[in-house]
N, C-alpha and C positions, 0 to 999 in steps of 0.2 A: 533760858534753856535748862530744863530740869536734869538732874543727875539720873541717868537711865538705870543705874543699879538700885537706887532708892525707889524709883518709880516701879521697877520690876518687883521689888520686895513688897511694897505696899499693895500692889495689885494682887499679889498672891495671898497676902493676909486677908484682903477684902473678899476675894473669891472663895477662899476655903472656909470662911466663917461669916457669911453674910448676916445671920441673925444677930451677931454680936458686933457687927461693923461699927455701928454708931458709938457704942461704949468704948470700943477699942481705939477709935480715932478721935474721940472727944478730947479737946484741949491740946491736940498735937498739931504742929505746923511743919511745913516743908518749904524751904526757901527756893524760889524758882526765878529764873530769868526768862522773859518772853521776848523773842526777837521776831519782828514782823518784816517780811520782805515787801518791797514796793510792788504794786500791781504790774503784771506783765504788759509789755508794750506789744500789741498785736502786729505791729509793723516790723518788729525786730525779733530775731531769734537769739534770745539771751540765755538759753539753757546752759551753755558752757560756763558763762560768767556766773550764773546763779549757783551751779554746782561747785565752782571754785570758791565762791563766798561761803557756802555752807561748810566746805572742808576747812576753810580758814577759821570759821567760827568754832568748829569742833576742836581743832588743834588748840586755839586760844582758851577755850573753856576747859579742856582737859589738862591744862597745866596745873590746875588745882585738883581735879579728879583724874588720877592716872588711868590712861587707856593705852595698852601696848601698841607698838607700831603695826603689828599684824592685824589687830582689830581695826585700826585706822585704814590700813591698806585694803581691807575687805570692802571698803566703801567705793573702791574703784569701779567705774561703770561697767567694766567687762564681767565682773563676778556675778551679778544678777543674771546676765545673759548665759553665762556658763552654768549657773545653778539650774536654770530652766532646761538647758540642753542635756545636762546630766540626768535630770529627772525623766525627761521624755525618752532619752536613749537607753538609760541604764536602770531607771526606776529607783534611784537613790536620792537622798536629801543631802545636798552639798552644804556642809556647815561652814559658811564663809565667815560667820561671826560666832564666837564662843557662846554656847547656851541658847542659840536662837530657836532650837526645837525642844527646849526643856519642858515647855508647857504641854506640847504634844506627847512627850514621853510620859509625863506624869498622868496625863489623862488617858493614856493607853491606846491612842489612835495612831501612833507612830512607833514602828518597830525599831529598837535601838540598832539592830543589825543593818538597817537601811540608812543610817546616818553616816555620812562620809566626812570625816574630819579633814580640814583643808590641807594640812601638811601631809597627811597620809595619801590624799588624792594625788598630790604632786609627786610624792615618792614613787607610788605605784605607776603613775602615768609615765614618768621619766624612765623607770626601770623597764617598762614594757617596750620602750623605744631603744633600750640598750644604753641609755645615758646613766650608767651606774654611778659614776663620780658625782654628777649633778644630783642624783637621787639621794646620795648620802650626805649632802651638805647640811650645815646647820642653818637655822633661820631661813629655811627654804622658801617660805611663803612670801617673805618681803624681799628676797634677793633674787628670785628666779627671773629669767628674761623672756619667758614664753609669752607669745602674743595670743590674743583671743582667737585668731584664725587657726593657730596651732592647737590650742586647747579644745576648741569646739569643733574641730574637723571631724566629720562623721566617721571616716575610716580610723582615725586615731582613737576616737571614743569606743569604737568596736573592739580595738585591740586592748584598750584600757579595761573595758568591761570583762573581757576574758581574763586579763591579769588579775583583776580584783576578785573574780570568782576563785581563782587559784590561791590568791592571798588568803582568803577566808578559810580555805581548806587546809593550807599548810603552815600558816603563820602561827607562832606561839601565842597562847591565849592573851598575854599581856602586851603583844606587839602594838596594838592600836592605842595603848596607853603610853607608849614610849615613842611616839611619832617624831619627837624632837631629838631622839638619840638613835639615829639610823644604824650606827655601828653595832648596836645590839642585835640586829637582824639583817645584816648585809647579805648573809647567805640566802635569806628568804627573797630579797630583792633580786639577787642573781638567779635564783631558781625561777622567779617569775619570767625573766627574760628567756631562760632556757625553755620554759613551758610554752610561751607564745611562739617561740621561734622553731622549736623542734618537736612539738606534739600536735596531734590532730584535735582541733577544738570540738569536733563532733563526737569524740570518744568519751566514754564515762570518766568522770573526774578521778576516780580511784585508779583507773588504768593510766591516766596521764601522770598522776603523782608518782606511780611506780616507775615510769620511764624517766621522769625528772630526777628522782632519787638515784636511779642507776647512772644517769649521765653525770650527776653531781659527784657521785662516788668516783667515777672515772676521772673527772676533772681534779678532784682532790689527790688522787694517786699520781696524776701527771705533775701537779704542782709540787707534791712531796719529792718526786723523782728529780726535780730540777736542782735540788740541793740548796735552794735559797729559803729564806724566812724560817730559820731554825732557832731553837732554844736548847739550852742544856738542862737535862733532867737527871735525876738520880736513879740509877738502876737498882731496884729493890733486891734483885737476886745477887748481884755482884758488889753492890755498894759503890760502884764507879759512876762517874758522870759521863753521859753520852749525849750525842746530838739527836734531836727529834724535830720533825716538821711541826711548825706552829700555825695552824689554820687561822687563828685570830690575827696573828701578825701579818700573814699573807693578805687577809681580807681588808686590812687597813693600810696596805701598802699601795704604792703607785703602780705595781704590776697587776693588781687584781682585775681592774676593769679590762685592761688589755688582754689578760689571759682568758677571761670569760668570753669576750668577743671573738678572740682568735679560735678558741675551742669550738664555739658555735659555727664558725665559718669553715674550719678545716678539720675538726675532730681531734686536733692535737695542739700542743703548745709550741709556739715559735719564739725563740728568744728575740727580744727587741733590741734595737741599738741603744747602748747605754748613754744616758745623759748624766751630767753632774748630779742632778737631783736623784736619779735612780741609783747611782753609785752611793750617794750619801744614805739613801734609804736602806740599801743592802748592808751597809756597814753598821747599822744600828744594832 
């Protein structure tokens, strides 16, 4: 079984300079291992066993050639189905394996904006459902517990498509490059949920963003008025230290998800019952 990275590199060298291919490759060798599966038995359905064998071969082979767990997880049989569903429903190319659309990008027949990175998909999908804590977790692609029925549900994909359009309109430019560090844009994920829950999808995007920003500002003021999640700052006028609301501290706290969901449901913030974990968080 050949190293796919080497195979990919050599194919690009060949395709980009075919007239010089013979001289470029002359005298060069690539070590390969060829594994042949036995013919299918028409009387038995062995597809599950064969897929398991292929996965075991991949894991064994990649002990020498590192492949991260997320790339290996992308071979799960549900992701090609999800990939097809996302393209048909949303017109996006779900990148279940890193770099799988790079040739299309280089050739210019795939728009980079139409490529949906796997972690970003899950974060936006979960945020659109209000699962902000799950949306902000690390290593989300290999740790999520979502089923194919949940991910490929037509209604859920409709909501995702709406949230993804909003994400492209309001996210910081580098957000898609920081999909494994959701803390850097947890406010964006929360705004997506506010957008799909509290604005009219048929309205112009600019109008919806204005409403989202207004609601977000109101939520910030309510969170600040709670008296929690503060930091001490130096007052430049008096030189004295004073307390100030710290939005970043709030957005990484255990209160954040609860506050956003409560605000969407009631328009206000309702203090939740304290747990030992919440008290420890507040004392930080």
